[in-house]
N, C-alpha and C positions, 0 to 999 in steps of 0.2 A: 753735898750730893749733886746739886744742880751743876756746879762747876765741873765735877767729874763726868757727868753726862755730856756736857758741852765739849769737854776736852776729848772724850771718846769719839764724838761725832766729827770733831775737827781732824783727828788722826785718820779716821775713815775717809774723809774728804781728801786729805793729803795723799792717801794711798791710791786714790782714783785719778789723781792728776799727774801730769808728766813732771819730770825733775825740773826744779827751778833753775833759771839762768843766774849767773852771778849778778848781784845788784851793783856793788861798788865797781865802777869802771866799765859798766855794760855799754854796748854799742846801741845806737838807735835801732828800733825794731818797727815792724808794721803795726798799724793801729789795733789796740785791744779794745773790746767793748766795755770792760770795767776793770778797775784796779783799786787797791786800797793799801795804805801803809799806816802804821801806828807807832808811837813811841811812848816809853814810860820813864824818860829822863836820861840824861847823859852825865858822865862824871869820870873821876879817876878811880876806877875799880877794875879788877881783873878777876879771872876765874878763882884765884886764891883768896879773893876778898869775900866770896859768898860760899857758904856751906852748900853741899849737894842738896840738902833739904830746901834751902832758900832758893837755889836755882830752880828746883822743881816747882816751887810756888810761883816764881816769876813766870816760868814757862807756861804753867797752867793758866795764869791770869791773862797773859798775852794771847794765848791760844783761844781762850773764851771770848775775848774782845774781837779778835780777828774773825773767828767763826760767826759771831753775831753780825759783823759787817758784811762778810761774804754772803750769808744767807739773805740778808736784806737786799744787797745789790743784785744777786741772781734773780730775786723775786721782782726786781724792777723799781725798787725804792729810789727816791731822789738822793743826790749826793749830800745835800744839806741835812736831810733827815738822818742819813746814815752817820755822818760825823757827829751829830748831836747824840744819838743813841749809844754809839760806841764810847764817847767820852763820858757820858752819864754812868756807864758801867764801870769805867776806870775810876771815876770820882768816888764810887762806893767801895773801892778796894783800898784797904789801909796799907797795902804795900807801897803805895805811891803818895806823893805830896800834892794831892788835889782832892778837895772834899774831905772824906773820912781819911784821917792820917795826915792832914795838913800840919805843917810846922807851926810852932808858937812864935808870936811876935815878942818883942822885949817886954810888953805889958802883959804877957801870958794869955793872949787871945789869938784868934785865927782871923786872918784877913785874906779872903779868897779872890782870885783874879781869873778871868776867862774871856775868850773872844771867839767869834765865829764869823766866817766869810763865805758868801755865796758867789761863785764864779759866774753864774749865769746872769744875775742882775747887778753884780759888783756892789751889792749891799752888804752891810756888816753890822755887828753889834758887839759891844764890849762892856765889861764890868770890872771894877777894881775896889778893893777894900770891903768886899761884901761880907756881912756877918749874919749867921743864923739861917742860911738857906742851903738846903742839901745839895742842889745841883746848880752851881754857878753857870755852867754852860747853857742851861735852859733859860736862865735869866738873860744871858747875853743874846740868846735866840729871840726871846720876847722883845728885847730892845730893838733888834733888827726888824722884826716883823710887825711890831705894834707901837712903834714910836717913830717920830720924825728925826730923832737923834741917833747917835752912834755909841756914845760912851757915857756911862753913869758911874759915879763913885760914892763910896762911903754911905752916909745916911740916906742920901737921895737914891742910891742904888737899892737900898733896903726898902724904901718907900715904894719904889716902882715895883719891886718884886712882890711886895705885899698886895699892891693894887692888881697885879696880874694873877694873883692866886698861886704863886710859886710855893712849892713844898718847903715848909720851914723845918728846922732841926735845932735841938738844944746844943749847947757847947759840948756836952758829953758825947754827942754823936761823932764829933770830929776828933776827940782826944784819943791818942794812943800812947802807950808806954814808950815806944821808940822815939816819937817826936818829943815827948816830955823829957826824956833823958838827954836829948840833944839841947833842949832849951836850958836845962839845969847846967849842962856843961858850958854853954855860952854865957850864962849868968855868972858862973864861977870865974870866967875870964873877964867879967864885967862888960862883956859885949865889945871890948876893944880889939881883940884879936880877930882876924878873918875866920869865917867858917871853914873848917877843914875841907880840902878839895873833895875827899871821898864822901862828904855829906851833901854835896851839891848835885842831887839827882832826885827825880820823882815827879817832875812836871809830866803831864800826859797830853797827847795830841793825836789827831787823826786827819789824814788827807784822802780824798776819794775822787775817782772818775766814775760816773754812773753810765748806764746804758743809753742815756739820751745825749751823751757827750758833754755833760756838765761837771764842773769841778767844785769842790768845797773843802774847807779846812776848819779845824777847831782845836783850841789849846786851852788847858786849864791847869792852875797851880795854886799852891798855898804860899808861894813866895820863898823867901830866904829866912832861915832860922835866926831868931832874935833881931829881926828887922825893926828899924826905928823910924819915927817921924813920918809914918805913912808911906814908906818906900814902895815904889812900883817898879817891877821888872818889865821884861819885854813881852811876857805872855798875853797881857790884855791889849797890847799896842798893835793895831793893824799896821802892817808894813814892817814891823820889827819881828814879832813872834808869830804872826799869822798873816796869810795872804791867799786869795783865790781870785783868779781871772781866767775865764774860758779861753782867752786868747793866748795864754802862756802856761800857767801852772797853779798848783795849790801847794802851800808850804806851811808846816808847823815846826817851830823851833824849840830847842831846849838847851839850857846851859847858863852861862854867866850873863844874866840879863842886861847889865849895863853896857856890855860890849855889843850885844845884839842891837841895842837901841842906837848906839853911836854909829853903827855902820848900816842901819836899816836893812838887816839881813834878808828878811822875806821879800821885801819890795825890790831889793837889789838883784836878787835872783830873777824875779819877774822882768826887770828892766833889761838885764843882760840878754834874756831870751827874746823879748819883744822888739827891742831896738838894736841889739848887738848880734842877733842871729845865733847865739850859742845854744847848744843842746842843754837839756835839763842837768845832766851830770856835769858838764863843763861849768855851767853857771853856779851850781851848788859848790863845787870844789873851789872855784875862784873866790867866792864870797867867804866860805868857811876858812880857807887856808890863807889866801892872799889879802883879804880885807879884815874880817873880824879877828882871825887868828894872828895876823901880823901885829895887831895892837896889843896882844897878850890875852885875848879872851879864849874861852874854851867851851865846847859844846857841839851841837850838831843840828841837822834838820832831817825830816822825812818830807819827800816831795813827790808829786806826780804831775805829769803833763797831759796835754789834750790827746796824745796818742797812746796813753797808758804806760809810758815809760815811768819807772820808779827809781828814785835816788835816795839812798840812806848814807849821808855823808857827815862825818864828825871828826874832830881833831883831839878829842879826849880818848882815854884808853878804853872806854866802854860806852855803849848806848843801848838801853833796852829797846828793841825794835822788832817789828814783824811786818810782813807784806804778803799780799796775795793778788793774783791775776789769773786769767784762764790758763796760762802756761806753767804755773807753779806757785809755791808758797814756802815760807820759812819763818821761824822765830829765832832771833839772834840776841846775844847779850854783849859779847866781847868783840875783839878786833875782827877783821883787819882794819887798820887805821894808819894814818901817816900822810906824808906829802903826796900830792897827786902825781 
């Protein structure tokens, strides 16, 4: 019922706003006083891959998260507060691979990763291999705010979460039939075959420009189905999966993590803007297609710059994504995609 109410309010808000500009390939525009973009994972899926009922569920979920962020930003909340609360909501949604609904490791457990970055202070926090805590993004936020360190892992991350009073959750909270079926399928393949491309989706993320001109980004994931040996992807790695700097942009990535790490996707976009003078769209497209994509990786980013420009760039066939700013809003799942 709550999701339906939020969805209804979001649709009403949409009706009151002007038609959105195209995001992919947009030109630079004058400064907006707030902007938000979110993603729920990228992968090789098209409209034929998802039933109408499932498409409605994803749309409702993205609408609810977008509306939550919009209302907070309009009320004057800080960028870093907004990205945390939006990702917390997505972590509780079993449609995605973050928090509830996270994939199973080869040992049949859940290892959760998250990171958050504050563009105003250029401070950040990250956690990997977290077990038994409902909102990994809030543990990452606590590391940023209440520790002299940036990155905690495994048992130590759990100890820190406990000391900070983070909300715990039993393993049953994270379990879903969908994730378990994929785990069983991977186990039957003995974990040797790669995860099917259409299963590589579900990481969540949010980027924001607030009314004070500050940027922030947050990303959260359960990782890769049947991952072994404590494998870590890009989501908890500042500079690969997450980045925020008021001088340039805020970025949250999703896709094949190993390739995002190899090319430092999030920081590469920042560097192209700060040192190379590229626009947000140009930098995102160059990194996704000419750097990460050229090595064989797939996925995408949502990003926002200090002027409120938004880029949603991906080289996979689909990316669950949504955006909003004073000039318009939209929720999208499938193309366009392709070479810039």
